[in-house]
N, CA, C and O atoms as a MOPAC input file, in Angstrom:
PM7 MOZYME 1SCF
protein

 N    -22.93800 1    -9.47900 1    13.69900 1
 C    -22.02700 1   -10.22800 1    12.85400 1
 C    -20.74300 1    -9.29600 1    12.84100 1
 O    -20.78600 1    -8.08500 1    12.62700 1
 N    -19.55900 1   -10.05100 1    13.10700 1
 C    -18.21800 1    -9.49500 1    13.09500 1
 C    -17.91300 1    -9.51800 1    11.67300 1
 O    -18.15100 1   -10.53600 1    11.02300 1
 N    -17.35000 1    -8.36600 1    11.07400 1
 C    -17.07300 1    -8.23300 1     9.63000 1
 C    -15.60400 1    -8.13100 1     9.65500 1
 O    -15.03900 1    -7.29800 1    10.36300 1
 N    -14.96100 1    -8.97400 1     8.88500 1
 C    -13.51300 1    -9.09100 1     8.81600 1
 C    -13.05200 1    -8.87700 1     7.33800 1
 O    -13.42800 1    -9.60600 1     6.42000 1
 N    -12.21400 1    -7.82800 1     7.18900 1
 C    -11.57800 1    -7.67300 1     5.80400 1
 C    -10.24600 1    -8.33700 1     5.89100 1
 O     -9.41300 1    -7.99300 1     6.72900 1
 N    -10.04900 1    -9.27900 1     5.03500 1
 C     -8.71800 1   -10.13800 1     5.07100 1
 C     -7.77200 1    -9.65800 1     4.00100 1
 O     -6.86000 1   -10.38400 1     3.60500 1
 N     -7.99200 1    -8.33600 1     3.48300 1
 C     -7.00800 1    -7.83800 1     2.45100 1
 C     -5.77000 1    -7.35900 1     3.26700 1
 O     -5.56500 1    -7.55000 1     4.46600 1
 N     -4.97100 1    -6.68300 1     2.35100 1
 C     -3.66800 1    -6.16700 1     2.94700 1
 C     -4.04900 1    -4.75100 1     3.71300 1
 O     -5.11600 1    -4.20500 1     3.43300 1
 N     -3.17200 1    -4.18600 1     4.66200 1
 C     -3.44100 1    -2.95300 1     5.20600 1
 C     -3.48600 1    -1.84500 1     4.14000 1
 O     -4.19800 1    -0.87500 1     4.39600 1
 N     -2.83900 1    -1.86900 1     3.02200 1
 C     -2.95000 1    -0.91000 1     2.05200 1
 C     -4.37800 1    -0.92100 1     1.37500 1
 O     -4.97000 1     0.12500 1     1.10900 1
 N     -4.86100 1    -2.11100 1     1.12700 1
 C     -6.15900 1    -2.16500 1     0.50100 1
 C     -7.26000 1    -1.79400 1     1.47500 1
 O     -8.26800 1    -1.24700 1     1.02600 1
 N     -7.15200 1    -2.04300 1     2.75500 1
 C     -8.17100 1    -1.66200 1     3.67500 1
 C     -8.06300 1    -0.11800 1     4.01600 1
 O     -9.06500 1     0.53700 1     4.30300 1
 N     -6.93900 1     0.36300 1     3.97500 1
 C     -6.85800 1     1.91800 1     4.05600 1
 C     -7.34500 1     2.71800 1     2.89100 1
 O     -7.71700 1     3.88800 1     2.97300 1
 N     -7.31200 1     1.95300 1     1.73300 1
 C     -7.96100 1     2.60900 1     0.56200 1
 C     -9.49800 1     2.61800 1     0.56600 1
 O    -10.11300 1     3.38100 1    -0.17800 1
 N    -10.13200 1     1.75300 1     1.42100 1
 C    -11.56300 1     1.73200 1     1.60000 1
 C    -11.94700 1     0.39000 1     2.14100 1
 O    -11.41400 1    -0.64300 1     1.73600 1
 N    -12.91900 1     0.41700 1     3.10000 1
 C    -13.39800 1    -0.75000 1     3.71800 1
 C    -14.84000 1    -0.57400 1     4.19800 1
 O    -15.34500 1     0.54800 1     4.15700 1
 N    -15.52800 1    -1.62900 1     4.65100 1
 C    -16.95900 1    -1.52300 1     5.01100 1
 C    -16.92400 1    -0.99600 1     6.37700 1
 O    -16.00400 1    -1.25300 1     7.15300 1
 N    -17.87300 1    -0.30000 1     6.65400 1
 C    -18.17400 1     0.36600 1     8.06700 1
 C    -18.16400 1    -0.77700 1     9.13300 1
 O    -18.90700 1    -1.75300 1     9.03400 1
 N    -17.31400 1    -0.60700 1    10.11600 1
 C    -17.18200 1    -1.50200 1    11.26100 1
 C    -16.26600 1    -2.78700 1    11.05600 1
 O    -16.03100 1    -3.57600 1    11.97100 1
 N    -15.79000 1    -2.91300 1     9.80500 1
 C    -14.91900 1    -3.90300 1     9.52300 1
 C    -13.58500 1    -3.82700 1    10.37000 1
 O    -13.09600 1    -2.75000 1    10.71200 1
 N    -13.08900 1    -4.93800 1    10.65000 1
 C    -11.71400 1    -5.02200 1    11.18900 1
 C    -10.78800 1    -5.69800 1    10.31800 1
 O    -11.20100 1    -6.57800 1     9.56300 1
 N     -9.56900 1    -5.36700 1    10.35200 1
 C     -8.60200 1    -5.99500 1     9.37500 1
 C     -7.75900 1    -7.04900 1    10.09100 1
 O     -7.02100 1    -6.82100 1    11.04900 1
 N     -7.96700 1    -8.28500 1     9.48000 1
 C     -7.02100 1    -9.43600 1     9.86500 1
 C     -6.56700 1    -9.90400 1     8.39200 1
 O     -7.38800 1   -10.39600 1     7.61900 1
 N     -5.35300 1    -9.74200 1     8.08200 1
 C     -4.88200 1   -10.37600 1     6.84600 1
 C     -5.14100 1   -11.90900 1     6.83000 1
 O     -4.95000 1   -12.59000 1     7.83700 1
 N     -5.61500 1   -12.46700 1     5.56900 1
 C     -6.05500 1   -13.84900 1     5.67900 1
 C     -5.10200 1   -14.82100 1     6.09500 1
 O     -5.52500 1   -15.83800 1     6.64600 1
 N     -3.75500 1   -14.65000 1     5.89800 1
 C     -2.82900 1   -15.56300 1     6.44600 1
 C     -2.58100 1   -15.51900 1     7.90100 1
 O     -1.90100 1   -16.37600 1     8.46500 1
 N     -3.18000 1   -14.43300 1     8.56400 1
 C     -3.02600 1   -14.30700 1     9.99100 1
 C     -4.38200 1   -14.57500 1    10.78100 1
 O     -4.44900 1   -14.33100 1    11.98600 1
 N     -5.43200 1   -15.07200 1    10.08500 1
 C     -6.63800 1   -15.28200 1    10.61400 1
 C     -6.71600 1   -16.19400 1    11.83300 1
 O     -7.34500 1   -15.81400 1    12.82100 1
 N     -6.13200 1   -17.33000 1    11.81400 1
 C     -6.07600 1   -18.24400 1    12.93900 1
 C     -5.36500 1   -17.69600 1    14.16000 1
 O     -5.74900 1   -17.95700 1    15.30000 1
 N     -4.33200 1   -16.93700 1    13.89500 1
 C     -3.56200 1   -16.33400 1    15.00800 1
 C     -4.16100 1   -15.17500 1    15.62600 1
 O     -3.78800 1   -14.90200 1    16.76700 1
 N     -5.05600 1   -14.42300 1    15.04700 1
 C     -5.57400 1   -13.28200 1    15.48500 1
 C     -7.06600 1   -13.21800 1    15.74900 1
 O     -7.51900 1   -12.22300 1    16.31400 1
 N     -7.90600 1   -14.27200 1    15.35600 1
 C     -9.28500 1   -14.30400 1    15.61900 1
 C     -9.68400 1   -14.16400 1    17.02500 1
 O    -10.59600 1   -13.41200 1    17.37000 1
 N     -8.96700 1   -14.92500 1    17.87700 1
 C     -9.33800 1   -14.89300 1    19.41100 1
 C     -9.25700 1   -13.59700 1    20.07800 1
 O     -9.81300 1   -13.40300 1    21.15800 1
 N     -8.50900 1   -12.60800 1    19.40200 1
 C     -8.57200 1   -11.14500 1    20.00500 1
 C     -9.92500 1   -10.57100 1    19.82800 1
 O    -10.28400 1    -9.68100 1    20.59900 1
 N    -10.70000 1   -10.98500 1    18.90300 1
 C    -11.93600 1   -10.29300 1    18.53000 1
 C    -13.19300 1   -11.27400 1    18.93500 1
 O    -14.28100 1   -10.73500 1    19.13200 1
 N    -13.09300 1   -12.45000 1    19.04100 1
 C    -14.15700 1   -13.33600 1    19.13400 1
 C    -13.97200 1   -14.18100 1    20.45900 1
 O    -12.92600 1   -14.79100 1    20.68200 1
 N    -14.97000 1   -14.17800 1    21.25900 1
 C    -14.89000 1   -15.05300 1    22.60600 1
 C    -15.75100 1   -16.27900 1    22.46100 1
 O    -15.85000 1   -17.03800 1    23.42500 1
 N    -16.35100 1   -16.52100 1    21.39000 1
 C    -17.09600 1   -17.78500 1    21.20400 1
 C    -16.93300 1   -18.20400 1    19.79300 1
 O    -16.92100 1   -17.34700 1    18.90900 1
 N    -16.80500 1   -19.47300 1    19.51700 1
 C    -16.67300 1   -20.12300 1    18.19700 1
 C    -18.08500 1   -20.00000 1    17.55600 1
 O    -18.18700 1   -20.25500 1    16.35600 1
 N    -19.07800 1   -19.66300 1    18.20000 1
 C    -20.38400 1   -19.53300 1    17.73400 1
 C    -20.77300 1   -18.26000 1    17.25000 1
 O    -21.89900 1   -18.10800 1    16.77700 1
 N    -19.91500 1   -17.28200 1    17.32300 1
 C    -20.06200 1   -15.90900 1    16.86100 1
 C    -20.20900 1   -15.94000 1    15.31900 1
 O    -19.52600 1   -16.68000 1    14.61100 1
 N    -21.18500 1   -15.05100 1    14.82700 1
 C    -21.23700 1   -14.91700 1    13.38200 1
 C    -20.19600 1   -14.10900 1    12.81600 1
 O    -20.03200 1   -12.97700 1    13.27100 1
 N    -19.45000 1   -14.54500 1    11.85900 1
 C    -18.26800 1   -13.93300 1    11.37600 1
 C    -18.49800 1   -13.89500 1     9.78200 1
 O    -18.76200 1   -14.90100 1     9.12200 1
 N    -18.36500 1   -12.62500 1     9.26500 1
 C    -18.42500 1   -12.55100 1     7.79300 1
 C    -17.04500 1   -11.90800 1     7.25400 1
 O    -16.55600 1   -10.89100 1     7.74500 1
 N    -16.51600 1   -12.58200 1     6.25000 1
 C    -15.16000 1   -12.27200 1     5.77900 1
 C    -15.23000 1   -11.85300 1     4.30700 1
 O    -15.89800 1   -12.53100 1     3.52600 1
 N    -14.60500 1   -10.82300 1     3.91700 1
 C    -14.41700 1   -10.39900 1     2.49900 1
 C    -12.97400 1   -10.07900 1     2.19200 1
 O    -12.06600 1    -9.99500 1     3.01800 1
 N    -12.88800 1    -9.90200 1     0.79600 1
 C    -11.46600 1    -9.43300 1     0.29700 1
 C    -11.78300 1    -8.87000 1    -0.97000 1
 O    -12.92000 1    -8.47200 1    -1.22400 1
 N    -10.74700 1    -8.80900 1    -1.85700 1
 C    -10.94900 1    -7.96100 1    -3.04000 1
 C    -11.77300 1    -8.83600 1    -4.04100 1
 O    -12.57200 1    -8.24200 1    -4.76500 1
 N    -11.66300 1   -10.08000 1    -4.14000 1
 C    -12.42900 1   -10.89100 1    -5.18500 1
 C    -13.12500 1   -12.10200 1    -4.58700 1
 O    -13.90600 1   -12.76600 1    -5.26900 1
 N    -12.84700 1   -12.40600 1    -3.28700 1
 C    -13.62600 1   -13.49700 1    -2.63400 1
 C    -12.56700 1   -14.75800 1    -2.40900 1
 O    -12.90300 1   -15.66800 1    -1.65100 1
 N    -11.42500 1   -14.78900 1    -3.00800 1
 C    -10.53300 1   -15.87800 1    -2.87100 1
 C     -9.91800 1   -15.92300 1    -1.48800 1
 O    -10.00400 1   -16.91700 1    -0.76700 1
 N     -9.30300 1   -14.82200 1    -1.15000 1
 C     -8.65700 1   -14.83700 1     0.16400 1
 C     -9.65500 1   -14.99900 1     1.30100 1
 O     -9.35500 1   -15.60400 1     2.33000 1
 N    -10.92300 1   -14.41300 1     1.08400 1
 C    -11.84500 1   -14.51100 1     2.25100 1
 C    -12.36400 1   -16.03800 1     2.21600 1
 O    -12.72200 1   -16.52100 1     3.29000 1
 N    -12.42600 1   -16.78400 1     1.11800 1
 C    -12.77200 1   -18.14100 1     1.13500 1
 C    -11.68600 1   -19.08800 1     1.83300 1
 O    -11.96300 1   -20.07000 1     2.52400 1
 N    -10.47900 1   -18.64900 1     1.54900 1
 C     -9.35400 1   -19.44500 1     2.27200 1
 C     -9.56100 1   -19.20100 1     3.74900 1
 O     -9.55400 1   -20.13400 1     4.55100 1
 N     -9.73400 1   -18.01700 1     4.08300 1
 C     -9.91700 1   -17.75200 1     5.64200 1
 C    -11.15100 1   -18.27800 1     6.25800 1
 O    -11.16100 1   -18.74500 1     7.39700 1
 N    -12.19300 1   -18.19800 1     5.49700 1
 C    -13.47200 1   -18.81300 1     5.93000 1
 C    -13.27900 1   -20.32100 1     6.15000 1
 O    -13.69200 1   -20.87600 1     7.16800 1
 N    -12.66000 1   -20.94500 1     5.19500 1
 C    -12.48300 1   -22.52400 1     5.31600 1
 C    -11.51100 1   -22.77600 1     6.47200 1
 O    -11.63400 1   -23.81800 1     7.11700 1
 N    -10.60200 1   -21.93900 1     6.76200 1
 C     -9.54400 1   -22.20900 1     7.93700 1
 C    -10.35700 1   -22.00800 1     9.26300 1
 O    -10.15100 1   -22.79200 1    10.19000 1
 N    -11.21600 1   -21.05600 1     9.38900 1
 C    -12.05300 1   -20.86800 1    10.49300 1
 C    -13.06900 1   -22.06800 1    10.71900 1
 O    -13.17400 1   -22.57800 1    11.83400 1
 N    -13.76900 1   -22.47700 1     9.69900 1
 C    -14.62500 1   -23.53800 1     9.67900 1
 C    -13.86200 1   -24.75700 1    10.22100 1
 O    -14.26600 1   -25.41200 1    11.18200 1
 N    -12.81600 1   -24.99800 1     9.59200 1
 C    -12.05400 1   -26.17600 1    10.03400 1
 C    -11.56700 1   -26.21900 1    11.41400 1
 O    -11.30300 1   -27.28000 1    11.98000 1
 N    -11.44500 1   -25.03200 1    11.97100 1
 C    -11.09700 1   -24.91000 1    13.44800 1
 C    -12.31200 1   -24.56700 1    14.31000 1
 O    -12.18400 1   -23.96100 1    15.37400 1
 N    -13.46000 1   -24.95500 1    13.84400 1
 C    -14.62700 1   -24.90800 1    14.82900 1
 C    -15.41200 1   -23.58000 1    14.83100 1
 O    -16.33000 1   -23.40800 1    15.63300 1
 N    -15.04900 1   -22.63800 1    13.93200 1
 C    -15.99100 1   -21.37900 1    13.93300 1
 C    -17.01100 1   -21.73400 1    13.00800 1
 O    -16.81300 1   -21.50200 1    11.81500 1
 N    -18.12300 1   -22.28700 1    13.39700 1
 C    -19.12600 1   -22.81600 1    12.39600 1
 C    -20.06000 1   -21.64700 1    11.97800 1
 O    -20.98700 1   -21.94600 1    11.22500 1
 N    -19.94700 1   -20.47600 1    12.33300 1
 C    -20.81600 1   -19.38000 1    11.85500 1
 C    -19.99400 1   -18.49000 1    10.83700 1
 O    -20.42600 1   -17.37800 1    10.53300 1
 N    -18.96200 1   -18.91300 1    10.37700 1
 C    -18.15100 1   -18.19600 1     9.53100 1
 C    -18.58700 1   -18.23600 1     8.13000 1
 O    -18.82300 1   -19.34500 1     7.65000 1
 N    -18.73600 1   -17.11900 1     7.36000 1
 C    -19.15000 1   -17.15500 1     6.00600 1
 C    -18.37000 1   -16.21500 1     5.19300 1
 O    -17.92900 1   -15.17200 1     5.67800 1
 N    -18.17900 1   -16.57100 1     3.91000 1
 C    -17.56600 1   -15.77800 1     2.95200 1
 C    -18.51000 1   -14.76600 1     2.33100 1
 O    -19.45700 1   -15.12200 1     1.63000 1
 N    -18.25000 1   -13.56900 1     2.58800 1
 C    -19.09400 1   -12.46900 1     1.96600 1
 C    -18.83600 1   -12.10200 1     0.56000 1
 O    -19.64800 1   -11.44800 1    -0.09400 1
 N    -17.62800 1   -12.55000 1     0.05700 1
 C    -17.33000 1   -12.33800 1    -1.29700 1
 C    -16.38100 1   -11.01500 1    -1.37900 1
 O    -15.59100 1   -10.67700 1    -0.49700 1
 N    -16.60100 1   -10.36200 1    -2.54900 1
 C    -15.57700 1    -9.25900 1    -2.95700 1
 C    -16.08100 1    -7.91900 1    -2.29200 1
 O    -17.28200 1    -7.70100 1    -2.13700 1
 N    -15.18300 1    -7.11200 1    -1.94200 1
 C    -15.29500 1    -5.81600 1    -1.48800 1
 C    -16.22500 1    -4.94300 1    -2.46900 1
 O    -17.20500 1    -4.32400 1    -2.05300 1
 N    -15.86000 1    -4.95600 1    -3.67200 1
 C    -16.61100 1    -4.16800 1    -4.70400 1
 C    -18.01200 1    -4.47200 1    -4.77600 1
 O    -18.83500 1    -3.55800 1    -4.81500 1
 N    -18.36700 1    -5.73100 1    -4.79800 1
 C    -19.78300 1    -6.08200 1    -4.83900 1
 C    -20.53200 1    -5.70000 1    -3.50400 1
 O    -21.66700 1    -5.22300 1    -3.54100 1
 N    -19.87400 1    -5.91900 1    -2.35400 1
 C    -20.50700 1    -5.47700 1    -1.14500 1
 C    -20.62200 1    -3.98900 1    -1.16800 1
 O    -21.68100 1    -3.49900 1    -0.77600 1
 N    -19.71700 1    -3.26000 1    -1.55500 1
 C    -19.73600 1    -1.76100 1    -1.61000 1
 C    -20.83700 1    -1.23300 1    -2.40200 1
 O    -21.44400 1    -0.21700 1    -2.06100 1
 N    -21.13700 1    -1.96900 1    -3.56600 1
 C    -22.29500 1    -1.57500 1    -4.40200 1
 C    -23.55800 1    -1.90300 1    -4.07500 1
 O    -24.53100 1    -1.20100 1    -4.34900 1
 N    -23.60600 1    -3.10600 1    -3.40900 1
 C    -24.86900 1    -3.86500 1    -2.99500 1
 C    -25.41800 1    -3.23400 1    -1.59500 1
 O    -26.62600 1    -3.16700 1    -1.36900 1
 N    -24.46300 1    -2.79000 1    -0.70500 1
 C    -24.92700 1    -2.31900 1     0.58900 1
 C    -24.30800 1    -0.90800 1     0.75700 1
 O    -23.27000 1    -0.83900 1     1.41600 1
 N    -24.82300 1     0.20800 1     0.23900 1
 C    -24.23800 1     1.47100 1     0.46900 1
 C    -24.31000 1     1.86700 1     2.00800 1
 O    -23.49500 1     2.64800 1     2.50000 1
 N    -25.25700 1     1.32500 1     2.67900 1
 C    -25.15000 1     1.68100 1     4.12700 1
 C    -23.93700 1     1.19200 1     4.92700 1
 O    -23.67000 1     1.59900 1     6.05700 1
 N    -23.18700 1     0.23600 1     4.20800 1
 C    -21.97700 1    -0.23900 1     4.92100 1
 C    -20.78500 1     0.49800 1     4.52600 1
 O    -19.67200 1     0.13100 1     4.90400 1
 N    -20.96600 1     1.55800 1     3.75600 1
 C    -19.74100 1     2.22900 1     3.29000 1
 C    -19.21900 1     3.04900 1     4.30600 1
 O    -19.96700 1     3.80500 1     4.92600 1
 N    -17.91700 1     2.97400 1     4.56100 1
 C    -17.26100 1     3.87400 1     5.55000 1
 C    -16.56900 1     5.00300 1     4.90800 1
 O    -15.38500 1     4.97100 1     4.57000 1
 N    -17.35900 1     5.99400 1     4.75700 1
 C    -17.10600 1     7.24200 1     4.03400 1
 C    -16.88000 1     8.43600 1     5.04200 1
 O    -16.65300 1     9.56800 1     4.61600 1

């Protein structure tokens, strides 16, 4: 699964999940093809609270990326999956 952090560069630099790439939510449709060669690729998106990642997930789903899912908030993922911490 490709993990995408849709927060700002400042938020990303303060902490992000291991292996996550940064694409700000408002740029998701313009930049996704740089990282995904198939619309069937599993894509997980997260942000600070889950709102921006939901916006980005819906945009991707609307454009045919049927495996896009909103993973929710960074803090919840950070606590729930310590193995994904990029420390």
